[in-house]
C-alpha positions as CSV (number, residue, x, y, z in Angstrom):
1,M,89.0,68.8,124.5
2,S,92.6,67.8,124.9
3,L,94.5,70.8,126.3
4,L,97.5,69.9,124.2
5,L,95.5,70.5,121.1
6,K,93.9,73.8,121.9
7,D,96.1,75.7,119.5
8,R,95.0,73.9,116.4
9,V,96.0,75.5,113.1
10,Y,93.9,75.0,110.0
11,T,96.0,77.0,107.5
12,M,99.5,76.4,106.2
13,E,101.9,79.0,107.6
14,S,105.1,79.7,105.7
15,A,107.4,78.4,108.5
16,T,105.6,75.1,108.3
17,A,105.4,75.0,104.5
18,K,109.2,75.1,104.3
19,R,109.2,71.5,105.6
20,G,107.7,70.3,102.3
21,V,104.4,69.1,100.9
22,Y,102.4,67.1,103.4
23,P,100.7,64.0,101.8
24,L,97.5,64.6,103.9
25,H,96.9,68.1,102.5
26,G,93.3,68.4,101.4
27,Y,90.0,69.5,102.7
28,K,90.8,70.4,106.3
29,L,93.9,70.0,108.5
30,G,94.6,69.9,112.2
31,L,98.3,70.8,112.6
32,Y,100.3,70.7,115.8
33,R,104.0,71.5,116.4
34,I,105.6,69.6,119.3
35,P,108.9,71.2,120.5
36,I,110.9,68.0,120.6
37,K,113.4,66.3,118.3
38,L,112.8,63.0,116.6
39,E,115.5,62.2,114.0
40,D,117.1,58.9,115.0
41,P,115.9,56.2,112.6
42,L,115.7,53.7,115.5
43,E,113.6,56.1,117.5
44,I,111.3,56.7,114.5
45,K,110.9,53.0,114.0
46,S,110.2,52.5,117.7
47,V,107.2,54.8,117.4
48,F,106.0,52.7,114.5
49,D,106.5,49.4,116.2
50,G,105.1,50.5,119.5
51,L,101.7,51.4,118.0
52,K,101.2,48.7,115.3
53,K,99.1,46.5,117.6
54,T,96.7,49.3,118.3
55,F,96.5,51.3,115.0
56,V,97.0,50.6,111.3
57,M,100.5,51.9,110.8
58,D,102.5,53.0,107.8
59,M,105.9,54.6,107.4
60,Y,107.5,56.5,104.6
61,A,111.0,58.1,104.9
62,D,110.8,60.4,107.9
63,R,107.0,60.2,108.4
64,V,104.9,57.8,110.4
65,F,101.1,57.3,109.8
66,A,98.6,56.0,112.3
67,T,95.1,55.2,111.2
68,Y,92.0,54.4,113.3
69,N,89.1,52.5,111.7
70,W,85.6,52.3,112.9
71,I,82.2,51.1,111.6
72,E,78.9,53.0,111.5
73,E,75.6,51.1,111.2
74,N,72.2,52.5,110.4
75,I,70.5,49.9,112.6
76,P,71.9,47.5,115.2
77,D,70.7,44.3,113.6
78,P,72.8,43.3,110.5
79,D,70.1,40.7,109.5
80,A,67.3,43.3,109.5
81,K,65.8,44.6,106.3
82,G,67.5,47.9,105.1
83,Y,70.6,47.3,107.2
84,D,73.6,49.3,106.0
85,K,77.1,50.0,107.3
86,V,80.1,52.0,106.3
87,D,83.8,51.7,107.2
88,L,85.2,55.0,108.3
89,S,88.8,56.1,109.2
90,V,91.0,59.0,110.2
91,T,94.8,59.1,109.9
92,V,97.3,61.0,111.9
93,E,100.7,61.8,110.3
94,I,103.9,62.3,112.4
95,V,106.5,64.4,110.6
96,T,109.8,63.9,112.3
97,G,112.9,66.2,112.4
98,E,114.2,69.0,114.6
99,V,110.7,69.4,115.8
100,V,107.7,67.1,115.5
101,D,104.7,68.1,113.5
102,I,101.5,66.1,114.0
103,I,98.8,66.4,111.4
104,Y,95.4,65.0,110.8
105,Q,92.8,65.5,108.1
106,I,89.1,65.0,108.3
107,F,87.9,64.0,104.8
108,P,84.5,64.9,103.5
109,I,82.0,62.1,104.2
110,E,81.6,61.7,100.4
111,K,84.9,59.9,100.4
112,F,83.2,57.0,102.2
113,G,80.1,56.8,100.0
114,D,78.0,59.7,101.4
115,K,75.8,57.8,103.7
116,A,73.1,60.2,104.6
117,W,72.1,58.4,107.8
118,I,75.6,58.9,109.4
119,K,75.4,61.1,112.5
120,D,78.1,63.3,113.9
121,Y,80.8,62.1,111.5
122,R,83.0,65.1,111.9
123,K,82.7,65.2,115.6
124,K,83.6,61.5,115.9
125,A,86.5,61.8,113.4
126,D,87.9,64.8,115.3
127,Y,87.7,62.9,118.6
128,Y,89.4,59.7,117.2
129,A,92.2,61.9,115.7
130,K,92.8,63.4,119.1
131,M,92.7,60.0,120.7
132,I,95.4,58.8,118.3
133,I,97.6,61.9,119.0
134,D,97.1,61.6,122.8
135,S,98.0,57.9,122.6
136,I,101.1,58.6,120.7
137,L,102.3,61.3,123.1
138,R,101.5,59.3,126.2
139,N,102.9,55.8,125.2
140,T,105.8,56.1,122.9
141,I,109.3,57.6,123.4
142,L,107.8,61.0,122.6
143,A,106.4,60.8,126.2
144,D,109.9,60.7,127.6
145,K,111.0,63.6,125.3
146,L,108.1,65.8,126.3
147,I,108.7,65.1,130.0
148,E,112.3,66.0,129.6
149,Y,111.3,69.2,127.7
150,Y,109.0,70.2,130.6
151,V,111.7,69.5,133.2
152,K,114.3,71.6,131.3
153,T,112.2,74.5,130.1
154,E,109.6,74.8,133.0
155,K,111.9,73.5,135.8
156,L,109.2,71.0,136.8
157,E,109.9,68.0,139.1
158,I,109.7,64.7,137.2
159,D,106.4,63.8,138.9
160,D,104.9,67.2,138.0
161,A,106.0,66.9,134.4
162,I,104.4,63.4,134.1
163,A,101.2,64.8,135.7
164,K,101.2,67.7,133.1
165,L,101.6,65.3,130.2
166,E,98.7,63.1,131.5
167,Q,96.5,66.2,131.9
168,L,97.3,67.3,128.4
169,T,96.5,63.9,126.8
170,P,93.2,62.8,128.4
171,F,92.0,60.8,125.4
172,A,95.0,58.5,125.4
173,K,94.6,54.7,125.2
174,I,97.1,52.9,127.4
175,I,99.3,50.8,125.1
176,P,101.6,48.4,126.9
177,D,105.2,47.9,125.6
178,A,105.0,50.9,123.2
179,K,108.5,52.0,124.0
180,P,111.7,50.2,123.1
181,K,113.1,48.2,126.0
182,P,116.7,49.0,127.1
183,K,119.2,46.4,125.8
184,P,122.5,45.6,127.6
185,E,125.5,46.7,125.7
186,V,127.6,43.6,126.2
187,E,127.2,40.1,127.7
188,V,129.0,39.5,131.0
189,Q,129.5,36.4,133.2
190,A,126.5,35.5,135.4
191,G,126.8,37.1,138.8
192,G,129.2,39.8,137.8
193,P,128.7,43.5,137.3
194,V,127.0,44.6,134.1
195,V,127.3,47.6,131.8
196,A,124.5,50.1,132.1
197,A,121.5,49.5,129.9
198,I,121.3,51.4,126.6
199,Y,118.6,54.0,126.7
200,D,117.1,56.0,123.8
201,S,115.8,58.8,126.1
202,A,116.4,60.0,129.7
203,K,116.2,57.1,132.0
204,P,114.2,57.4,135.2
205,G,115.9,58.3,138.5
206,P,117.1,58.0,141.1
207,I,120.7,57.0,140.7
208,D,121.5,53.5,141.8
209,P,123.6,53.9,145.0
210,E,125.1,50.5,144.4
211,Y,126.3,51.3,140.9
212,K,129.9,50.5,141.7
213,T,129.0,46.8,142.2
214,H,126.1,46.7,139.7
215,M,128.0,48.3,136.7
216,V,131.4,47.7,135.3
217,P,134.2,50.3,135.4
218,T,134.7,52.0,132.0
219,S,137.2,54.4,130.4
220,P,138.0,57.4,132.7
221,F,137.7,61.0,131.6
222,T,140.5,63.6,132.1
223,V,139.4,67.1,132.9
224,P,141.1,69.4,130.3
225,G,141.8,72.3,132.7
226,N,143.3,70.6,135.8
227,K,144.1,67.1,134.4
228,Y,142.0,65.5,137.1
229,T,140.9,62.0,136.1
230,I,137.2,61.2,136.7
231,K,136.3,57.5,137.0
232,T,133.3,56.2,135.2
233,W,131.0,53.2,135.3
234,G,128.7,51.9,132.6
235,R,130.0,54.3,130.0
236,A,129.1,53.2,126.4
237,G,131.9,54.4,124.1
238,T,132.8,58.1,124.0
239,D,130.1,59.5,121.8
240,N,128.1,60.7,124.9
241,K,124.8,59.0,124.0
242,N,124.9,56.7,127.0
243,M,127.4,58.0,129.6
244,G,126.7,55.9,132.7
245,V,127.8,57.2,136.1
246,W,130.8,59.5,136.5
247,G,132.6,60.3,139.7
248,E,133.9,58.2,142.5
249,F,132.8,60.5,145.4
250,V,130.7,63.1,143.6
251,S,128.7,60.6,141.5
252,V,126.2,61.7,138.8
253,D,124.3,59.3,136.5
254,Y,124.5,61.4,133.3
255,D,121.7,59.4,131.6
256,I,119.3,60.7,134.3
257,C,120.7,64.2,134.6
258,V,118.6,66.8,132.7
259,A,121.1,69.7,133.3
260,D,118.8,72.1,135.2
261,G,121.9,73.6,136.8
262,G,120.7,73.4,140.4
263,C,123.8,71.5,141.6
264,I,126.1,74.1,140.2
265,E,124.3,76.9,142.0
266,A,124.0,75.0,145.2
267,C,127.6,73.8,145.6
268,P,129.5,76.2,148.1
269,V,132.9,75.1,146.9
270,S,132.3,75.1,143.1
271,V,132.9,71.4,142.5
272,Y,131.0,71.5,139.2
273,E,131.4,73.3,135.9
274,W,129.4,73.0,132.7
275,F,130.5,70.4,130.2
276,D,129.1,69.9,126.7
277,T,127.8,66.4,125.9
278,P,126.1,66.7,122.5
279,G,124.1,63.5,121.7
280,N,123.4,62.4,125.2
281,V,119.9,60.9,125.7
282,A,119.0,63.1,128.6
283,S,120.6,66.5,127.9
284,E,123.4,68.0,125.8
285,K,125.4,69.5,128.6
286,K,126.3,68.2,132.1
287,P,127.6,69.5,135.4
288,L,131.1,68.0,135.4
289,M,132.7,67.3,138.8
290,A,135.9,68.9,137.6
291,R,137.0,69.6,141.3
292,E,135.6,66.4,142.8
293,L,138.3,66.3,145.5
294,D,137.1,69.7,146.8
295,C,133.7,68.3,147.9
296,I,132.9,69.0,151.6
297,F,130.1,66.4,151.8
298,C,127.3,69.1,152.5
299,L,124.9,67.1,150.2
300,A,123.5,70.4,148.8
301,C,123.7,69.3,145.2
302,Q,122.2,65.9,146.0
303,G,119.3,67.5,147.7
304,V,118.4,69.9,144.8
305,C,118.7,67.6,141.9
306,P,115.1,67.2,140.4
307,P,115.6,63.7,138.8
308,Q,117.8,62.5,141.7
309,A,120.8,61.8,139.5
310,I,123.4,62.6,142.2
311,K,124.9,60.5,145.0
312,I,127.6,61.9,147.3
313,F,130.0,59.6,149.1
314,Q,132.2,60.8,151.9
315,R,135.9,60.4,150.9
316,K,138.1,58.6,153.4
317,T,141.3,60.6,154.1
């Protein structure tokens, strides 16, 4: 059994019922609550688009439906006397919002014509539902969100978080290209530096040590307290979603950074302070290099960063 699904709930609890009436309510429900946010319409659509070559997909408002169909035959030879078959299916519903609810229902076999010769219908339907759920959580942007959640809440290394997700989703089909591909923000002349790719979730580390030549300089940021100006590269606007790399000497790729706080604790000269970045794809706060010029090049912060988002450059004096 998929470990992720071990806490199945077959009754409607009041906290869940407040989210509204579920279209799949009926005979029996499997209900799972995943502690990640899925509200951006483009992210919701990416889940739909990423799975439509593997499952029968439907989408209504903030809900995505994935259906798996299979055929049961009473005998292998369709030309033999007495041959019969029935088309069966199970549907998984993804309810988006501040948290993600994943629901499936196993209908009574009577819905499909009550074929008495069908064996293990409920067992198969339950397995296929779990396969759909595991495939969703392993292949879509929900995978990135779960990995980020494990890194932030359980302080896991990226590789360990990925391994945990794989362990929890053993029935997953591998679905190529089920995540939206990053798109460049602007077109630039061939051979020149480019703006950082636009990501919808935390991008994988480590930081590119050649970012100063691979990315274009963007609008700087002035630290409110000491008026120090931090240089940035690949910053997309000022809404924090894609922040690019900040800092000329103490450099952090904020789209990789998951705000575990290790760099703040490790720095002996207090270069960093917390800085709120609501809306960022990787985390909603960052260690701001507010006292960048105080860096003593000990590399402590660079060494403790789990996703390897930091690169320290020795400043020439």
